[in-house]
N, C-alpha and C positions, 0 to 999 in steps of 0.2 A: 504494500500500500504506500502510495507516494503522497504524504501529507506534510504540511508545513506547520510546525508549532513554534510559537514565539514564547520563549521563556523569559519573562520580565519579572525581576524581583522588586521588592519595595523601594530599594535605593534608586534603581533605574527609573521606576515609575515616578518617584518624587522629582528627579532631575528632568524628566520629560515634561512634567506638569509645570515645573519652575521655568523651563525654557519656553514653554507655550505662553505663560503669563508675561515673561520679560519681552518676548518678541511681539506680542499683541498690544502691549501698553502704548507704545508710540503711535500705532495706528488708531487706537481708540481716542487718544488725546488729539491727534491731528484732525480726525473726522469731527469731533465735537467742537474744536476750535474753528474749523471752516464753517460749520453750521452756524455758530454764534457770530462769526465774521459777516456772513451774509444777512444776518438780522440787524446789523448795525448800519447807521447812516453816515455816508462819507460825502457830504454835500460839497464842501470846499476843497477837500483833499482826496481827489479820486486816485492819484498815484499811490497814496498810502495803502489803499485796498489791494492794488496789484502787487505792491512790494510785500505786504503781509501774506498774501496767498503764496507768493514765491518762497518766502521764508518758511512757512508752515509745510509746504510740499517738499522742499529740498532738505530741511532739517526738522523732521516732525516732532521729536521730543523737545528739543531746545526751542524751536519756533513756537510750539504750543505754550510752553512755560513762559516765554517772553511775552506772548500775546496776552495770556490770562492774568499775569501778575503785574505787568507794567503798562500795557497799551489798551487793554479792554475798556477801561473807564474813560478814556479820552473821546470815545465815540458813542453818541446816544443811540438808543434803540429806535428803529423806524416806527413811525406812527402808522397804524393800520387805518385805512379809510375804506369803508364798505359802501 
């Protein structure tokens, strides 16, 4: 019988789980920062939006942290009109 069994111990499973969390964290931060970025208003500074998008896409972890802690409060939320 030709079957393939994967023998994974507790240590390997822990490191696989840790690797999964560490590798997905920048993606989650970048997506949430981009969603928040598109909800903001850039009335007089349209180039800021493009530069922030480039920063978040090229350096997801650092770009998201810079956006959330230093730049997010500089731009107000868009007002919804129905």
